[in-house]
C-alpha positions in Angstrom: 0.0 0.0 0.0 2.8 2.4 1.0 4.5 1.6 -2.3 1.5 2.6 -4.3 1.2 5.9 -2.5 4.8 6.7 -3.2 4.4 5.8 -6.9 1.3 8.0 -7.2 3.1 10.9 -5.5 6.0 10.5 -7.8 3.8 10.5 -10.9 1.9 13.6 -9.6 5.3 15.4 -8.9 6.6 14.6 -12.4 3.3 15.7 -14.0 3.4 19.0 -12.1 7.0 19.6 -13.0 6.3 19.0 -16.7 3.1 21.1 -16.9 4.0 23.9 -14.5 7.8 24.0 -14.9 7.9 23.9 -18.7 7.1 27.6 -19.3 10.0 28.5 -17.0 12.3 26.4 -19.1 11.1 27.9 -22.4 14.0 30.3 -22.5 17.3 29.3 -24.0 20.1 28.4 -21.5 22.3 31.1 -22.9 21.4 34.3 -24.7 23.9 36.1 -26.9 23.9 39.9 -26.4 25.6 41.3 -29.5 25.2 45.0 -29.9 27.6 45.3 -32.8 24.7 44.3 -35.1 22.6 47.2 -33.8 25.2 49.9 -33.1 28.1 48.9 -35.3 31.7 49.9 -34.5 31.6 48.2 -31.1 35.1 47.1 -30.1 34.1 44.7 -27.3 33.0 41.1 -28.1 29.4 39.9 -27.6 28.3 38.7 -24.2 27.1 35.1 -23.6 24.4 35.7 -20.9 23.7 32.6 -18.9 19.9 33.0 -18.5 19.5 29.6 -16.9 22.0 30.4 -14.1 20.0 33.6 -13.3 16.7 31.7 -13.3 18.1 29.2 -10.8 19.3 32.0 -8.4 17.2 33.8 -5.9 16.1 36.4 -8.5 12.5 36.8 -9.6 11.8 37.5 -13.3 10.9 41.1 -12.4 14.3 41.7 -11.0 15.6 41.9 -14.6 12.5 42.2 -16.8 10.5 45.3 -16.3 7.8 47.7 -17.6 7.6 50.7 -15.4 4.5 52.8 -15.0 4.4 55.5 -12.3 7.6 54.1 -10.8 6.1 50.6 -10.4 7.0 47.4 -12.3 3.7 46.4 -14.0 5.2 43.6 -16.1 2.8 40.7 -16.7 5.2 37.7 -16.3 3.0 35.6 -18.5 4.3 37.6 -21.4 7.8 36.3 -20.8 7.8 33.7 -23.6 10.6 32.9 -26.0 10.0 34.6 -29.3 7.9 37.4 -27.9 9.7 40.4 -29.4 7.9 42.8 -27.0 9.9 41.5 -24.1 13.2 42.1 -25.7 15.2 44.9 -24.0 15.4 46.6 -27.4 11.6 46.9 -27.5 11.8 49.8 -25.1 15.4 50.7 -24.9 16.3 52.1 -28.4 19.7 51.5 -30.0 21.2 54.6 -28.3 20.2 53.5 -24.8 20.5 49.7 -25.1 24.1 49.3 -24.0 23.5 51.7 -21.2 20.5 49.7 -20.0 22.4 46.4 -20.1 25.3 47.9 -18.2 23.1 49.6 -15.6 21.0 46.4 -15.0 23.8 43.9 -15.1 26.7 45.7 -13.5 24.3 47.4 -11.0 23.0 44.1 -9.8 26.3 42.3 -9.7 27.9 45.2 -7.8 25.0 45.4 -5.3 25.1 41.6 -4.6 28.9 41.5 -4.8 28.7 38.4 -6.9 29.5 37.6 -10.6 31.3 39.6 -13.2 31.7 43.3 -12.6 34.4 44.3 -15.1 34.3 44.5 -18.9 36.5 41.5 -19.7 34.6 39.2 -17.4 31.5 39.5 -19.6 33.0 40.5 -23.0 35.3 37.6 -23.4 37.6 37.6 -26.4 37.7 34.3 -28.3 
């Protein structure tokens, strides 16, 4: 009897993980941030952003993704789907402000938390 209960609980757990966890895993493990295609003339290499590592940390989606209205983040997290062009940083931060937005968001968080890369060459790695 006890074995049947454990088996049923295991099946329920797996089903919940598949159905509830799958939207969270919809994003690629690594996202390449390459502003040279947008801005041209950039001398630093692209950044391989480990999205999965950030998702596995203590951050919430809204710590990075945001839509501010009246100083409040009103982002609907259900819009955070791979392929949704409206959630890309470039959707709101135009070409002239995109690099500034990345640097402010990434370096600001890493400096505040005193973890991860904080200097140019730690993100922009030459091949």
